[in-house]
C-alpha positions as a LaTeX table, in Angstrom:
\begin{tabular}{lrrr}
\hline
Residue & $x$ (\AA) & $y$ (\AA) & $z$ (\AA) \\
\hline
Met1 & $-6.83$ & $-98.51$ & $-29.01$ \\
Ser2 & $-5.11$ & $-100.38$ & $-31.82$ \\
Ser3 & $-1.32$ & $-99.95$ & $-32.08$ \\
Trp4 & $-1.96$ & $-98.68$ & $-35.61$ \\
Phe5 & $-3.13$ & $-95.44$ & $-34.03$ \\
Lys6 & $-1.10$ & $-95.33$ & $-30.81$ \\
Arg7 & 2.66 & $-95.52$ & $-30.33$ \\
Lys8 & 3.27 & $-97.91$ & $-27.46$ \\
Glu9 & 7.08 & $-97.96$ & $-27.46$ \\
Lys10 & 8.83 & $-95.96$ & $-24.77$ \\
Gly11 & 10.59 & $-92.72$ & $-25.57$ \\
Ile12 & 8.70 & $-91.67$ & $-28.67$ \\
Gln13 & 5.56 & $-90.17$ & $-27.18$ \\
Thr14 & 6.00 & $-86.41$ & $-27.36$ \\
Ala15 & 3.60 & $-83.93$ & $-25.79$ \\
Thr16 & 2.25 & $-81.40$ & $-28.32$ \\
Glu17 & 3.76 & $-78.41$ & $-26.50$ \\
Glu18 & 7.22 & $-80.07$ & $-26.71$ \\
Lys19 & 7.11 & $-80.66$ & $-30.45$ \\
Lys20 & 9.46 & $-78.45$ & $-32.44$ \\
Asp21 & 9.10 & $-77.34$ & $-36.06$ \\
Thr22 & 12.08 & $-77.90$ & $-38.34$ \\
Pro23 & 13.65 & $-74.46$ & $-38.93$ \\
Arg24 & 12.86 & $-73.04$ & $-42.36$ \\
Gly25 & 15.68 & $-72.85$ & $-44.88$ \\
Leu26 & 17.45 & $-75.94$ & $-43.54$ \\
Trp27 & 16.84 & $-77.82$ & $-46.78$ \\
Tyr28 & 16.69 & $-76.87$ & $-50.45$ \\
Lys29 & 14.73 & $-78.73$ & $-53.12$ \\
Ser30 & 16.09 & $-78.40$ & $-56.66$ \\
Pro31 & 13.71 & $-78.35$ & $-59.70$ \\
Thr32 & 14.50 & $-82.03$ & $-60.37$ \\
Gly33 & 13.28 & $-82.88$ & $-56.86$ \\
Lys34 & 16.68 & $-83.42$ & $-55.22$ \\
Ile35 & 16.89 & $-82.42$ & $-51.55$ \\
Val36 & 20.09 & $-80.73$ & $-50.33$ \\
Glu37 & 21.09 & $-79.37$ & $-46.93$ \\
Ser38 & 21.39 & $-75.56$ & $-47.12$ \\
Glu39 & 24.79 & $-75.68$ & $-45.43$ \\
Glu40 & 26.07 & $-78.21$ & $-47.96$ \\
Leu41 & 24.63 & $-76.10$ & $-50.78$ \\
Ala42 & 26.52 & $-73.00$ & $-49.54$ \\
Lys43 & 29.79 & $-74.96$ & $-49.33$ \\
Asn44 & 29.23 & $-76.11$ & $-52.92$ \\
His45 & 28.92 & $-72.54$ & $-54.30$ \\
Tyr46 & 25.11 & $-72.86$ & $-54.22$ \\
Val47 & 25.13 & $-75.66$ & $-56.78$ \\
Ser48 & 23.09 & $-78.78$ & $-55.99$ \\
Pro49 & 25.63 & $-81.64$ & $-55.71$ \\
Glu50 & 22.92 & $-84.14$ & $-56.67$ \\
Asp51 & 22.03 & $-82.75$ & $-60.12$ \\
Asp52 & 24.45 & $-79.81$ & $-60.65$ \\
Tyr53 & 21.56 & $-77.33$ & $-60.68$ \\
His54 & 22.84 & $-73.75$ & $-60.25$ \\
Val55 & 20.60 & $-72.10$ & $-57.65$ \\
Arg56 & 19.89 & $-68.40$ & $-58.24$ \\
Ile57 & 22.10 & $-66.29$ & $-56.00$ \\
Gly58 & 22.72 & $-62.55$ & $-55.66$ \\
Ser59 & 25.55 & $-60.04$ & $-55.34$ \\
Lys60 & 26.36 & $-61.09$ & $-51.76$ \\
Glu61 & 27.20 & $-64.64$ & $-52.87$ \\
Tyr62 & 28.96 & $-63.67$ & $-56.12$ \\
Phe63 & 31.18 & $-61.17$ & $-54.30$ \\
Gln64 & 31.98 & $-63.91$ & $-51.78$ \\
Ile65 & 32.95 & $-66.27$ & $-54.62$ \\
Leu66 & 35.03 & $-63.79$ & $-56.64$ \\
Phe67 & 36.74 & $-61.41$ & $-54.21$ \\
Asp68 & 39.70 & $-62.70$ & $-52.17$ \\
Asp69 & 38.60 & $-63.41$ & $-48.56$ \\
Asn70 & 35.30 & $-61.66$ & $-49.39$ \\
Lys71 & 37.04 & $-58.28$ & $-48.97$ \\
Phe72 & 35.86 & $-55.45$ & $-51.21$ \\
Thr73 & 34.87 & $-51.79$ & $-51.23$ \\
Glu74 & 31.29 & $-51.19$ & $-52.30$ \\
Met75 & 30.57 & $-48.12$ & $-54.45$ \\
Asp76 & 27.51 & $-45.86$ & $-54.53$ \\
Ala77 & 25.73 & $-48.05$ & $-51.96$ \\
Gly78 & 23.24 & $-45.32$ & $-51.07$ \\
Leu79 & 22.00 & $-44.59$ & $-54.60$ \\
Ser80 & 18.24 & $-45.22$ & $-54.87$ \\
Ser81 & 15.51 & $-44.78$ & $-57.51$ \\
Lys82 & 13.05 & $-41.90$ & $-57.78$ \\
Asp83 & 9.62 & $-41.94$ & $-59.41$ \\
Pro84 & 9.80 & $-39.10$ & $-62.00$ \\
Leu85 & 6.83 & $-40.44$ & $-64.00$ \\
Lys86 & 4.58 & $-40.93$ & $-60.92$ \\
Phe87 & 3.97 & $-44.41$ & $-62.34$ \\
Glu88 & 1.15 & $-46.57$ & $-61.06$ \\
Asp89 & $-0.15$ & $-49.98$ & $-62.20$ \\
Thr90 & $-1.57$ & $-52.39$ & $-59.60$ \\
Lys91 & 0.34 & $-50.28$ & $-57.07$ \\
Lys92 & 2.44 & $-47.12$ & $-57.02$ \\
Tyr93 & 6.03 & $-47.44$ & $-58.20$ \\
Lys94 & 7.32 & $-45.57$ & $-55.14$ \\
Asp95 & 5.53 & $-48.13$ & $-52.93$ \\
Arg96 & 7.07 & $-50.99$ & $-54.93$ \\
Leu97 & 10.51 & $-49.48$ & $-54.35$ \\
Lys98 & 9.90 & $-49.21$ & $-50.59$ \\
Glu99 & 8.62 & $-52.81$ & $-50.44$ \\
Ala100 & 11.58 & $-54.15$ & $-52.46$ \\
Glu101 & 14.07 & $-52.29$ & $-50.26$ \\
Lys102 & 12.44 & $-53.57$ & $-47.07$ \\
Lys103 & 12.16 & $-57.15$ & $-48.35$ \\
Thr104 & 15.70 & $-57.45$ & $-49.78$ \\
Gly105 & 17.78 & $-54.99$ & $-47.77$ \\
Leu106 & 19.04 & $-53.65$ & $-51.12$ \\
Lys107 & 18.78 & $-50.11$ & $-52.50$ \\
Asp108 & 18.34 & $-51.23$ & $-56.12$ \\
Ala109 & 18.91 & $-54.13$ & $-58.53$ \\
Val110 & 22.71 & $-53.85$ & $-58.87$ \\
Arg111 & 25.64 & $-53.61$ & $-56.47$ \\
Thr112 & 29.10 & $-52.49$ & $-57.57$ \\
Ala113 & 32.43 & $-53.02$ & $-55.84$ \\
Tyr114 & 36.18 & $-53.21$ & $-56.31$ \\
Gly115 & 38.73 & $-55.40$ & $-54.60$ \\
Lys116 & 41.25 & $-58.12$ & $-55.33$ \\
Ser117 & 40.53 & $-61.39$ & $-57.13$ \\
Met118 & 43.41 & $-63.87$ & $-57.15$ \\
Gly119 & 45.64 & $-61.04$ & $-55.97$ \\
Arg120 & 44.82 & $-58.49$ & $-58.70$ \\
Asp121 & 42.45 & $-55.50$ & $-58.65$ \\
Leu122 & 39.06 & $-55.95$ & $-60.27$ \\
Val123 & 35.79 & $-53.97$ & $-60.51$ \\
Ile124 & 32.61 & $-56.06$ & $-60.42$ \\
Ala125 & 28.98 & $-55.02$ & $-60.99$ \\
Cys126 & 26.46 & $-57.68$ & $-59.99$ \\
Met127 & 22.68 & $-57.65$ & $-60.42$ \\
Asp128 & 20.16 & $-58.89$ & $-57.85$ \\
Phe129 & 17.05 & $-60.56$ & $-59.26$ \\
Ser130 & 15.29 & $-60.29$ & $-55.88$ \\
Phe131 & 14.93 & $-56.49$ & $-56.35$ \\
Ile132 & 11.97 & $-56.00$ & $-58.76$ \\
Gly133 & 13.12 & $-58.89$ & $-60.96$ \\
Gly134 & 16.60 & $-57.44$ & $-61.46$ \\
Ser135 & 15.01 & $-54.81$ & $-63.71$ \\
Met136 & 17.25 & $-52.12$ & $-65.17$ \\
Gly137 & 16.22 & $-48.60$ & $-64.25$ \\
Ser138 & 18.11 & $-45.30$ & $-64.03$ \\
Val139 & 19.99 & $-46.28$ & $-60.85$ \\
Val140 & 21.17 & $-49.58$ & $-62.36$ \\
Gly141 & 22.47 & $-47.75$ & $-65.44$ \\
Glu142 & 24.13 & $-45.03$ & $-63.36$ \\
Lys143 & 25.83 & $-47.48$ & $-60.97$ \\
Ile144 & 27.18 & $-49.56$ & $-63.87$ \\
Ala145 & 28.41 & $-46.39$ & $-65.60$ \\
Arg146 & 30.17 & $-45.24$ & $-62.42$ \\
Ala147 & 31.69 & $-48.70$ & $-61.92$ \\
Ile148 & 33.14 & $-48.55$ & $-65.45$ \\
Asp149 & 34.50 & $-45.06$ & $-64.67$ \\
Lys150 & 36.19 & $-46.54$ & $-61.57$ \\
Ala151 & 37.74 & $-49.34$ & $-63.68$ \\
Ile152 & 39.09 & $-46.74$ & $-66.15$ \\
Glu153 & 40.39 & $-44.55$ & $-63.30$ \\
Lys154 & 42.13 & $-47.46$ & $-61.57$ \\
Lys155 & 43.17 & $-49.03$ & $-64.92$ \\
Val156 & 41.71 & $-52.41$ & $-63.97$ \\
Pro157 & 39.41 & $-54.93$ & $-65.74$ \\
Phe158 & 35.62 & $-54.86$ & $-65.39$ \\
Val159 & 33.28 & $-57.82$ & $-64.80$ \\
Met160 & 29.50 & $-57.54$ & $-65.20$ \\
Ile161 & 27.23 & $-60.25$ & $-63.75$ \\
Ser162 & 23.75 & $-60.02$ & $-65.32$ \\
Lys163 & 20.60 & $-61.49$ & $-63.76$ \\
Ser164 & 17.65 & $-59.52$ & $-65.00$ \\
Gly165 & 14.12 & $-59.50$ & $-66.39$ \\
Gly166 & 15.10 & $-56.56$ & $-68.63$ \\
Ala167 & 14.36 & $-52.82$ & $-68.61$ \\
Arg168 & 12.20 & $-51.48$ & $-65.76$ \\
Met169 & 8.84 & $-50.62$ & $-67.29$ \\
Met170 & 7.94 & $-48.25$ & $-64.42$ \\
Glu171 & 10.60 & $-45.87$ & $-65.73$ \\
Ala172 & 9.56 & $-46.25$ & $-69.40$ \\
Ala173 & 11.93 & $-44.45$ & $-71.82$ \\
Leu174 & 14.27 & $-43.50$ & $-68.94$ \\
Ser175 & 15.10 & $-47.19$ & $-68.44$ \\
Leu176 & 15.64 & $-47.70$ & $-72.20$ \\
Met177 & 18.17 & $-44.86$ & $-72.15$ \\
Gln178 & 20.34 & $-47.01$ & $-69.89$ \\
Leu179 & 21.02 & $-49.40$ & $-72.81$ \\
Ala180 & 22.77 & $-46.62$ & $-74.73$ \\
Lys181 & 24.41 & $-45.13$ & $-71.63$ \\
Thr182 & 26.04 & $-48.38$ & $-70.44$ \\
Ser183 & 27.04 & $-49.35$ & $-74.00$ \\
Ala184 & 28.75 & $-45.97$ & $-74.49$ \\
Lys185 & 30.63 & $-46.41$ & $-71.19$ \\
Leu186 & 31.81 & $-49.86$ & $-72.29$ \\
Ala187 & 33.12 & $-48.29$ & $-75.51$ \\
Gln188 & 35.20 & $-45.92$ & $-73.32$ \\
Leu189 & 36.50 & $-48.92$ & $-71.36$ \\
Ala190 & 37.55 & $-50.57$ & $-74.65$ \\
Glu191 & 39.26 & $-47.33$ & $-75.79$ \\
Ala192 & 41.24 & $-47.39$ & $-72.55$ \\
Gly193 & 42.45 & $-50.90$ & $-73.48$ \\
Leu194 & 40.82 & $-52.52$ & $-70.46$ \\
Pro195 & 39.12 & $-55.93$ & $-70.69$ \\
Tyr196 & 35.45 & $-56.54$ & $-69.99$ \\
Ile197 & 34.05 & $-59.96$ & $-69.10$ \\
Ser198 & 30.28 & $-60.42$ & $-69.15$ \\
Leu199 & 28.74 & $-63.24$ & $-67.14$ \\
Cys200 & 25.13 & $-64.14$ & $-67.98$ \\
Thr201 & 23.29 & $-65.95$ & $-65.19$ \\
Asp202 & 19.73 & $-67.23$ & $-64.91$ \\
Pro203 & 17.84 & $-65.27$ & $-66.21$ \\
Thr204 & 19.42 & $-62.70$ & $-68.55$ \\
Thr205 & 16.64 & $-61.24$ & $-70.69$ \\
Gly206 & 15.23 & $-58.18$ & $-72.46$ \\
Gly207 & 17.10 & $-54.88$ & $-72.51$ \\
Thr208 & 19.96 & $-56.31$ & $-70.45$ \\
Thr209 & 20.67 & $-58.87$ & $-73.19$ \\
Ala210 & 20.25 & $-56.12$ & $-75.79$ \\
Ser211 & 23.00 & $-54.03$ & $-74.16$ \\
Tyr212 & 25.87 & $-54.77$ & $-71.77$ \\
Ala213 & 25.26 & $-58.52$ & $-71.30$ \\
Met214 & 26.34 & $-59.28$ & $-74.87$ \\
Leu215 & 29.10 & $-56.70$ & $-75.24$ \\
Gly216 & 31.90 & $-58.47$ & $-73.36$ \\
Asp217 & 35.34 & $-59.07$ & $-74.81$ \\
Ile218 & 34.48 & $-62.54$ & $-73.54$ \\
Asn219 & 30.84 & $-63.51$ & $-72.93$ \\
Ile220 & 30.33 & $-66.41$ & $-70.52$ \\
Ala221 & 27.33 & $-68.00$ & $-68.81$ \\
Glu222 & 26.48 & $-70.44$ & $-66.06$ \\
Pro223 & 25.15 & $-73.89$ & $-67.08$ \\
Gly224 & 21.43 & $-73.99$ & $-67.82$ \\
Ala225 & 20.96 & $-70.21$ & $-67.58$ \\
Leu226 & 18.03 & $-68.70$ & $-69.49$ \\
Ile227 & 19.41 & $-66.16$ & $-71.97$ \\
Arg228 & 17.09 & $-64.36$ & $-74.36$ \\
Phe229 & 15.75 & $-61.05$ & $-75.62$ \\
Ala230 & 12.06 & $-61.88$ & $-76.09$ \\
Gly231 & 10.01 & $-64.78$ & $-74.72$ \\
Pro232 & 9.36 & $-67.99$ & $-76.72$ \\
Arg233 & 5.71 & $-67.05$ & $-77.45$ \\
Val234 & 6.73 & $-63.71$ & $-79.00$ \\
Val235 & 9.54 & $-65.35$ & $-81.02$ \\
Lys236 & 7.17 & $-68.08$ & $-82.24$ \\
Glu237 & 4.55 & $-65.52$ & $-83.30$ \\
Ala238 & 7.17 & $-63.41$ & $-85.10$ \\
Thr239 & 8.84 & $-66.30$ & $-86.94$ \\
Gly240 & 5.83 & $-68.59$ & $-87.35$ \\
Lys241 & 8.08 & $-71.57$ & $-86.59$ \\
Glu242 & 8.18 & $-74.31$ & $-83.96$ \\
Leu243 & 11.05 & $-73.61$ & $-81.58$ \\
Pro244 & 13.72 & $-76.28$ & $-81.00$ \\
Glu245 & 14.17 & $-78.06$ & $-77.68$ \\
Gly246 & 16.36 & $-76.22$ & $-75.17$ \\
Phe247 & 15.77 & $-72.95$ & $-77.05$ \\
Gln248 & 17.24 & $-69.97$ & $-75.13$ \\
Thr249 & 19.29 & $-72.03$ & $-72.67$ \\
Ala250 & 22.97 & $-71.11$ & $-72.23$ \\
Glu251 & 23.92 & $-74.32$ & $-74.05$ \\
Phe252 & 21.73 & $-73.47$ & $-77.07$ \\
Val253 & 23.06 & $-69.89$ & $-77.16$ \\
Leu254 & 26.67 & $-71.16$ & $-76.98$ \\
Glu255 & 26.04 & $-73.59$ & $-79.84$ \\
His256 & 24.71 & $-70.71$ & $-81.98$ \\
Gly257 & 27.70 & $-68.46$ & $-81.41$ \\
Phe258 & 26.40 & $-65.85$ & $-78.95$ \\
Leu259 & 28.55 & $-67.07$ & $-76.05$ \\
Asp260 & 32.22 & $-67.94$ & $-75.79$ \\
Phe261 & 32.14 & $-70.35$ & $-72.85$ \\
Ile262 & 29.88 & $-71.92$ & $-70.24$ \\
Val263 & 31.56 & $-71.89$ & $-66.84$ \\
His264 & 30.58 & $-73.93$ & $-63.78$ \\
Arg265 & 30.19 & $-71.76$ & $-60.69$ \\
Arg266 & 32.98 & $-73.48$ & $-58.73$ \\
Glu267 & 35.35 & $-72.64$ & $-61.64$ \\
Leu268 & 34.16 & $-69.04$ & $-61.94$ \\
Lys269 & 36.93 & $-67.25$ & $-60.06$ \\
Lys270 & 39.69 & $-69.30$ & $-61.68$ \\
Lys271 & 38.29 & $-69.02$ & $-65.22$ \\
Ile272 & 37.49 & $-65.28$ & $-65.11$ \\
Asn273 & 41.03 & $-64.55$ & $-63.95$ \\
Leu274 & 42.48 & $-66.93$ & $-66.56$ \\
Tyr275 & 40.60 & $-65.10$ & $-69.34$ \\
Leu276 & 41.80 & $-61.74$ & $-67.98$ \\
Asp277 & 45.42 & $-62.95$ & $-67.93$ \\
Leu278 & 45.12 & $-64.20$ & $-71.52$ \\
Val279 & 43.46 & $-60.99$ & $-72.80$ \\
Leu280 & 46.06 & $-58.84$ & $-71.02$ \\
Asn281 & 48.90 & $-61.10$ & $-72.23$ \\
Gln282 & 50.30 & $-61.53$ & $-68.72$ \\
Pro283 & 51.54 & $-64.62$ & $-66.81$ \\
Val284 & 48.69 & $-66.95$ & $-65.90$ \\
Arg285 & 47.99 & $-66.93$ & $-62.17$ \\
Val286 & 47.27 & $-70.07$ & $-60.17$ \\
Glu287 & 44.64 & $-69.94$ & $-57.43$ \\
Glu288 & 46.08 & $-70.71$ & $-54.01$ \\
Val289 & 44.34 & $-73.65$ & $-52.34$ \\
Pro290 & 43.85 & $-72.97$ & $-48.62$ \\
Glu291 & 45.52 & $-75.50$ & $-46.31$ \\
Glu292 & 43.23 & $-77.85$ & $-44.40$ \\
\hline
\end{tabular}
């Protein structure tokens, strides 16, 4: 047989039963086609070092980035959604909830916790897009409201990390009520003189944008994040105009005055705490760099 079809060199003929598949998840391919080792990606705050693409991450990773030594106390971890409307589309809502819980290991689309960040107490609520598209239902609204109550009780700042497709349609008007509920709670936080920083990540859309995501004392976003209320097709139909390039990216939204800053993920902890120090008019803290 021709050497085109047969390897003749010693040491590279491998029996089929000895061949091993490369473990899944060892590599990550960014949208621009850059290949990154998963381990390297994790070390780089889940940002592709090749093209600076911010990979979507969830509460587990954000808590790891923001809380000192990844130590925190989670609140209301057992709270889960009901199905008061007995909603059914292509499948029953209660079945969707069971599937999402099994697939993600989460109880709903937000996790809330308090702990120390750069040595000072902080309450953080962080959404998980992997749970039914980060949609905001009654549990999401309730957990955020309780997290704000905890911030008021402990007299500490509040940080909200949004990553959501908007209100959860399976709960209809009940999900829309969460816009008013969370906004009212944030007004109480403001009355207590406590700062609120809102971080918009990819994507922040719909009812989330129309409520707590845009109500921060300081509104920040990650580079390239999609931030919008309605989709481009709906906006185009409503306005009858061609939409500009980069419409609804964090950079576009910043340029048009809806955001205060865009913050790179590796700067997140330092910048959030800097803004808190400035708002609270207290000495600016410096992040301790661990010794090699």
